[in-house]
C-alpha positions as CSV (number, residue, x, y, z in Angstrom):
1,X,128.1,76.4,77.0
2,X,124.4,75.7,77.3
3,X,121.5,78.0,77.8
4,X,119.6,78.8,81.0
5,X,116.7,80.8,82.2
6,X,117.8,84.3,83.0
7,X,116.2,84.3,86.5
8,X,118.0,81.1,87.5
9,X,121.3,82.4,86.1
10,X,121.1,85.6,88.0
11,X,120.8,83.6,91.3
12,X,123.5,81.1,90.2
13,X,125.9,84.0,89.7
14,X,125.1,85.5,93.1
15,X,123.6,88.7,91.6
16,X,120.4,88.1,93.6
17,X,119.6,85.9,96.6
18,X,116.4,84.5,95.3
19,X,114.6,83.9,92.0
20,X,111.7,86.0,93.2
21,X,114.0,89.0,93.6
22,X,115.7,88.3,90.3
23,X,112.3,88.1,88.6
24,X,111.2,91.4,90.2
25,X,114.3,93.1,88.8
26,X,113.7,91.7,85.4
27,X,110.1,92.9,85.4
28,X,111.2,96.3,86.5
29,X,113.6,96.6,83.6
30,X,116.8,96.3,85.6
31,X,118.5,93.4,83.8
32,X,120.2,93.4,80.4
33,X,122.1,90.7,78.5
34,X,124.7,91.8,76.0
35,X,123.2,95.3,76.1
36,X,119.6,94.2,75.5
37,X,117.1,94.7,78.3
38,X,115.4,91.4,79.3
39,X,111.7,91.6,80.0
40,X,110.8,88.0,80.8
41,X,112.2,85.9,83.7
42,X,111.8,82.8,81.5
43,X,114.0,84.1,78.7
44,X,116.8,81.6,77.8
45,X,120.3,83.1,77.5
46,X,123.8,81.7,77.1
47,X,125.2,80.5,80.4
48,X,128.3,82.6,79.9
49,X,126.5,85.7,78.6
50,X,127.5,89.2,79.8
51,X,124.8,90.3,82.3
52,X,124.2,93.7,83.9
53,X,121.8,93.8,86.7
54,X,120.5,96.5,89.0
55,X,118.5,95.9,92.2
56,X,115.9,98.6,91.8
57,X,114.4,98.4,95.3
58,X,115.6,97.6,98.9
59,X,112.9,95.1,99.8
60,X,113.0,91.3,99.8
61,X,110.3,91.2,97.1
62,X,108.7,93.5,94.6
63,X,105.5,93.5,96.6
64,X,107.2,95.8,99.1
65,X,106.9,98.6,96.5
66,X,103.2,98.2,96.5
67,X,102.8,98.5,100.3
68,X,105.2,101.4,100.4
69,X,103.0,103.2,97.8
70,X,99.9,102.5,99.8
71,X,101.4,103.8,103.1
72,X,102.5,106.9,101.3
73,X,99.2,107.4,99.5
74,X,97.0,107.0,102.6
75,X,99.4,108.7,105.0
76,X,99.8,105.6,107.2
77,X,102.7,105.4,109.6
78,X,103.5,102.0,111.1
79,X,106.2,103.4,113.5
80,X,105.8,102.0,117.0
81,X,102.7,99.9,116.2
82,X,101.7,96.3,115.9
83,X,101.0,95.1,112.4
84,X,99.3,92.0,110.9
85,X,100.6,90.9,107.5
86,X,98.2,88.6,105.7
87,X,99.7,86.6,102.9
88,X,103.3,87.4,104.0
89,X,104.9,85.0,101.5
90,X,108.6,86.0,101.1
91,X,108.0,89.1,103.4
92,X,107.9,92.1,101.1
93,X,105.2,93.8,103.1
94,X,106.8,92.8,106.4
95,X,110.1,94.3,105.2
96,X,108.4,97.6,104.5
97,X,106.8,97.6,107.9
98,X,110.0,96.9,109.8
99,X,111.9,99.6,107.8
100,X,109.2,102.1,108.8
101,X,109.5,101.3,112.5
102,X,106.8,98.7,113.3
103,X,107.3,97.4,116.8
104,X,106.0,94.0,116.0
105,X,104.7,92.2,112.9
106,X,102.6,89.1,112.8
107,X,103.4,87.6,109.4
108,X,100.8,85.0,108.4
109,X,101.0,82.7,105.4
110,X,99.4,79.3,104.6
111,X,102.7,78.2,103.0
112,X,106.0,77.1,104.4
113,X,109.6,78.0,103.9
114,X,109.0,81.1,101.8
115,X,109.8,83.8,104.3
116,X,113.1,85.5,103.7
117,X,115.8,84.4,106.2
118,X,116.8,88.0,107.0
119,X,113.3,88.8,108.2
120,X,112.9,85.4,109.9
121,X,115.8,86.4,112.2
122,X,114.3,89.7,113.2
123,X,113.0,89.7,116.8
124,X,110.1,92.0,115.9
125,X,108.6,89.3,113.7
126,X,106.1,86.7,114.8
127,X,106.0,84.3,111.9
128,X,102.9,82.2,111.6
129,X,103.7,79.8,108.7
130,X,101.2,77.1,107.7
131,X,98.4,79.3,109.1
132,X,95.2,79.8,107.2
133,X,94.2,83.5,107.8
134,X,90.6,82.3,108.1
135,X,91.6,80.6,111.4
136,X,93.0,83.7,113.1
137,X,91.8,84.7,116.5
138,X,93.1,86.1,119.8
139,X,94.9,82.8,120.5
140,X,97.3,83.5,117.6
141,X,97.2,87.3,117.7
142,X,97.1,88.0,121.5
143,X,97.3,91.8,121.3
144,X,95.3,94.6,119.5
145,X,96.6,95.3,116.0
146,X,97.3,98.8,114.9
147,X,97.6,98.1,111.2
148,X,96.3,95.3,108.9
149,X,98.0,94.8,105.5
150,X,97.2,92.1,103.0
151,X,98.5,90.7,99.7
152,X,96.8,87.4,99.2
153,X,96.6,85.1,96.2
154,X,94.3,82.3,95.2
155,X,91.8,83.4,97.8
156,X,89.4,86.3,98.1
157,X,89.8,89.1,100.6
158,X,86.1,88.4,101.4
159,X,87.3,85.2,103.1
160,X,90.5,86.6,104.7
161,X,89.5,89.9,106.1
162,X,86.4,89.1,108.3
163,X,88.3,87.0,110.8
164,X,91.3,89.4,110.9
165,X,89.5,92.8,111.3
166,X,88.1,92.1,114.8
167,X,91.7,91.7,116.0
168,X,92.3,95.4,115.3
169,X,92.0,98.0,118.0
170,X,90.0,101.3,117.7
171,X,91.8,103.7,115.4
172,X,93.6,100.9,113.6
173,X,94.4,101.4,109.9
174,X,94.4,99.1,106.9
175,X,96.3,98.9,103.6
176,X,95.4,96.0,101.4
177,X,96.1,95.0,97.8
178,X,92.9,94.2,95.8
179,X,93.7,91.7,93.0
180,X,90.8,91.2,90.6
181,X,92.2,88.0,89.2
182,X,91.4,86.4,92.6
183,X,88.1,88.2,93.2
184,X,86.3,87.9,89.9
185,X,84.6,84.8,88.7
186,X,86.2,82.4,86.3
187,X,84.2,83.8,83.4
188,X,86.1,87.1,83.7
189,X,89.6,85.7,84.0
190,X,91.3,84.8,80.7
191,X,94.7,83.1,80.9
192,X,95.0,84.4,84.5
193,X,94.3,88.0,83.6
194,X,91.3,90.3,84.1
195,X,91.3,93.0,81.4
196,X,87.8,94.4,81.6
197,X,87.8,97.8,83.4
198,X,84.1,97.1,84.4
199,X,85.2,94.0,86.2
200,X,87.9,95.9,88.0
201,X,85.3,98.5,89.1
202,X,82.9,95.8,90.3
203,X,85.5,94.0,92.3
204,X,86.8,97.1,93.9
205,X,83.3,98.2,94.8
206,X,82.5,94.8,96.3
207,X,85.6,94.8,98.5
208,X,85.0,98.3,99.6
209,X,81.5,97.4,100.6
210,X,82.7,94.3,102.5
211,X,85.2,96.5,104.5
212,X,82.5,99.1,105.3
213,X,80.1,96.4,106.4
214,X,82.7,95.4,109.1
215,X,82.5,98.9,110.6
216,X,85.6,100.4,108.9
217,X,85.8,103.6,106.9
218,X,87.4,103.4,103.5
219,X,89.8,106.3,103.0
220,X,90.6,105.7,99.4
221,X,91.1,103.2,96.6
222,X,93.7,103.8,93.8
223,X,95.5,101.8,91.1
224,X,98.7,100.2,92.3
225,X,101.7,101.9,90.6
226,X,103.2,98.4,90.2
227,X,101.3,95.8,88.1
228,X,101.0,92.2,89.1
229,X,103.8,89.9,88.0
230,X,101.6,88.5,85.3
231,X,100.5,92.0,84.1
232,X,97.3,92.1,86.0
233,X,96.0,95.5,87.1
234,X,95.8,95.7,90.9
235,X,94.5,98.3,93.4
236,X,95.5,99.7,96.8
237,X,92.8,100.3,99.4
238,X,93.2,102.3,102.6
239,X,90.8,102.2,105.5
240,X,90.5,102.9,109.2
241,X,88.5,101.6,112.1
242,X,86.8,104.5,113.9
243,X,87.5,105.1,117.6
């Protein structure tokens, strides 16, 4: 027998329904081969190796753990509300919102064919694939939003949030993931990672200032309990729009 990447092998054996979910389980320490915990999705293992795997969370992606932590930290309850999910990708944030009772979720992503089929079939979801968040307006989001959430990559929140925030109604809330690797300049990013705490602090202060300049009140900013998939430190920010 040959050797295969462990993340691909997990999907091939039917242990996970996507490589993203397999990779999340690996990074969380939930996969072992011949009794040894695997810590890299790219590790090569024998195709007939004995594998033990545990799905450590209920969401379609590991990102759901980050939003769940943010909602709990900032006391945000999506139940019965309308939510806007920026950078929906496979739908980890949307999954959390639905599980917590959101009445409707507008899931926005510039990509195509990433959103999990289970969520795609939910009647509460309005999926806006191939949609640049910078183009959002009342034509695409035709009702006031009660909650804005965001987990965006390869673009700054400074570009994504200003078009989205006016779509929120008075009293709306926000929970966004601040990712310094996509906010700091190239000089501060080494091999895709930002390690300098001073850069983390500067990025967080800048995003907080941006949100406050849009008329929102920042309720808190804390480190995410879950690191980025590449080991980057990330932060959770909670805010609200005053009545």
